[in-house]
N, C-alpha and C positions, 0 to 999 in steps of 0.2 A: 661932092651930088648932085647929081640929075633928080629934078622935079617928077613926080609923079604923071607919068603920063597923063591920068584922066583921079580928078578929087572928083569926094562926094558932093552928087545935089544936098543941100541942105536939107530937100524939102522929100531925096527920095529915099533919106539916113531910115526912117525905117521898115522901108522896105529891105535893105540890109545886114548885109555880117558879118562887119569881120573878121577873122580871127588870123594872129599871127600865129608863129613861133620861133622863140630867139636861144639863136646859140650864144653862150657867155661863155667867149676864149681867154677872154685873161681873169682877172680875178676881182676888179674891179666891182662889189656890188652894185657902186652908185650909177654904172651903164645901162640894168634891169631899168628904173628909172628914165633913161637919156633914152632908152631905145623905145620907150616905149613914146615919149612924150615927140622923139621924131617920127614914128609914126602919124602918128595923132597931129599931125604937125602938116606933112607930109602929104596924107589921104584928108586935110580941111575935116578932121571927125573931135569931137570934144571925149568922147570913150570906147575903146575895143569892147567887143561882144567878148571875145572869150583871148588870154594870152597860156603858150604852151613853154616850157622851157626847159631843155633839153638839160638831160642832166652837165652841171660842172668840168669842163674837164679835172685829168687824174691822173697822177704818175703812176707809171707800169705798175705792175701787184698790186699797186693800190685799192680795194674793193671798196664799191663804191653804201656811206649809210649814212642813215637821220642828219650826223650831227656833220656833215658832209650838206648833206642839203636847206639844212635850216634857214641860213643866210638868206642864201634867195629864198626864199623860200615866205619868211619875214619877211623880202621886198616887196613881191609881189599880193600880202593881203594887209601890205602896208597903200596898195595902190588902187583895191577893192573899197576900202575904207574911202577912198579919198573920189573916191567913182571918177575913174581915169579906164579901170577895169568893172568887166558883170564877171567873169568867168576864169579861176585861173587850173589846168591843167600841168599836167606830168608826161614825160616820154621817160620810158625801158626802166620800167621799178617793175621786180617783181613780188603775187603776193604778200610774201612780210615785211615788203620796204615798204608799200603803200600803205599796207598795214600800218605799220611805223606811224608816217604821216599822216593819216588821215585820223591814228587814235590823236598826237599830238596838237596839232591844226586849229586855229582857229577858225581859218575859213578852206572850207575842204573843197579837196582835190575834184572839179567836175570831174575830170575827163583822165585816161593813161593811154599813151600811146605806142603799139609793141609793133615789136621792126620783125617786118615779114622772112627780111631774110633770116630772123638768131629762130623763130619756130610757124611754120605751117599750119600751128593750128592753136589754137591760144586757148595757153593752159591750166584744166578744171582749176584749181582750185582761185586758179588771179578772175576765173570769168564766175568765179559762186560768187567771191568778195566782193568784185566793183557790183553785178545785179544787188544783192543784197544793200551795200550802201547807193544805188541809183551812183556808181561812177559808170561815165559811155565808156566801151576798150574800142581806140579810132586803132588805125593800121599804117603805117609809117615803111618811106626806103629809102628813106638817110643812109648814105654810109656813116663810118666812125670820125672819119675825119672831113666838116663841110665843106671847112675849104683850108688844103693847105697853108702856110708862110711862101711855099717855091713859087704854089701855083699863081695868088694874088699877087707874088710883087713880079713875077712874066707878068701878069693882066698891067697890073702899071705900064710898064714899060713896051708893052704894045700902044696899050692907051695916051701915053700921059708921056710926050719928050721931053728930058732933061730931067726924070719923076724923083732921082735918085729913088731907086724903088730902094734897093736890100736897106733905106733904111728905116721903114715903112710893116707894118706889122697888125693882119686885124685883131680889131678888139672885141667885136660880139658884128653876129649875124641874124639880121632878124628878116622872118620870109610873113610878106602881109597878102589873103585871097581875101577877096569882097563877096560875096555871096547875095546872090539874091534869093531872099527866103522861098518866096514863095511857088518856086520853080526850081532851086535847088540847083542853080548854072553861075558860073564864077565867071563875072561880068569883069575881073582884071583882077592880075596878079604879077607877084613879083619882088623883090630880096629891095632891103635896105644894108651896107656896111659902115660901121664907122671903126677906121685907120686909125693909132695912134703913131707915131716916130717915134722908136728909141734913142734912147740917150745916145751921147758919144761915148765909142770909146776913151 
C-alpha cells in the first residue's frame, strides 16, 4: 500500500471533514474495523467524521434484508462507541429497509445514499421518512460492482512484476475524501484497498 499523498496536519484537523465510503467485498466483519483503522492511519487522524457502508454483496436473486445489514451495522456502532467514527450512514436502502434499520439500530443512520442511475427523482416516501428523522439523503453514481476481481488482477499484473495476480482478490475498498468545512472544497481524495491471497487449490 502506498501512503497517502497528503496526511492531515493536526493543527488543521478541526477545519477538515473526513468522510469515507466502505465497500466490503468479502464476508469478514473484522474488515470494517480494519478499514477504518487503516484510513485513520493513512490520513494521520484519530477519528473519521462519517462512514457510509455499501450493502454487503449478496448472491443473485437474494433480496437485501435487515438481517443482512445487522452484523455490519453493529460493527459500525461499536466504532462510534469507541470514538473512532462520529456519524454512520447507509447506501441504496429503500424506505421500508431504512425504516427497519432506523428502528432497530442503537446508533441511528445519519445519511442514506441513493444511486442516481436507479432513480432520477428521490422516492417521495423515502424523502418524507428521511426528513422526519433527520436523515440526510445523498446521491452517488457508483457501479453495482465497484471493482471486479478480474480488473483488480489485471491492475496487479500491470503494476507489479511476478505478482501471481490470479491468487489475489480484493477484500474491501475504502474511498475517502477530505473536505475543507468552511469552503466545501475537496482537499484530497483517494482509495485504500485490502486484498487477500486465496488458499491454494
